[in-house]
C-alpha positions, 0 to 999 in steps of 0.5 A, spaced: 500 500 500 505 504 501 508 503 494 502 504 491 501 511 495 508 513 493 507 512 486 500 515 486 504 522 489 509 521 484 504 521 478 500 527 481 506 531 482 509 530 475 502 532 472 502 538 476 509 540 474 508 538 467 501 541 466 503 547 470 509 549 466 505 547 459 500 552 461 505 557 462 508 555 456 502 556 452 501 563 455 508 566 454 509 562 447 503 561 444 499 568 446 494 564 450 490 568 455 493 570 462 488 565 465 493 560 462 498 563 466 494 563 473 492 556 472 499 554 471 502 557 477 496 554 481 498 547 478 506 549 480 504 551 487 500 544 488 506 541 485 510 543 490 506 541 496 504 534 493 511 531 494 511 533 502 506 527 502 512 522 501 515 518 507 522 519 505 526 525 506 527 531 501 533 529 497 531 522 496 524 524 494 526 529 489 532 525 486 527 519 485 522 524 482 527 526 477 526 519 474 518 519 474 519 526 471 523 524 465 517 518 463 511 523 464 514 528 460 515 523 454 508 521 456 505 528 455 509 529 449 506 523 446 499 524 448 499 532 448 504 534 442 503 528 438 511 526 439 511 519 439 517 517 443 523 513 440 526 507 442 532 511 445 527 515 449 524 508 452 530 505 453 532 512 457 526 512 461 527 505 463 533 506 466 530 512 469 525 508 472 530 503 475 533 509 478 527 511 482 526 504 484 533 503 487 533 510 490 526 510 493 524 502 494 530 498 495 531 495 502 536 498 506 539 495 512 
């Protein structure tokens, strides 16, 4: 159960960070309404809160989150921007996920 909750928090944090950044991007680069910036900023603030729900220490959570962010960014690009990940993206993502599991969930003595 703890593993499931932890992974859920990583996915929620990733969604908030990527969506928040994307909304700000749309406002600045695609000339969307300022309301996009506001929504993006709110999501980015929420992103800052979600990792505090993890049980591990700050450094470990944020180090592992980097790997989750890699995977979620590629998924976002594939689903939202329609840029399909290539085999090197997939290999790199797998390596990053292995790192996440070693950092966060490997048994320690």
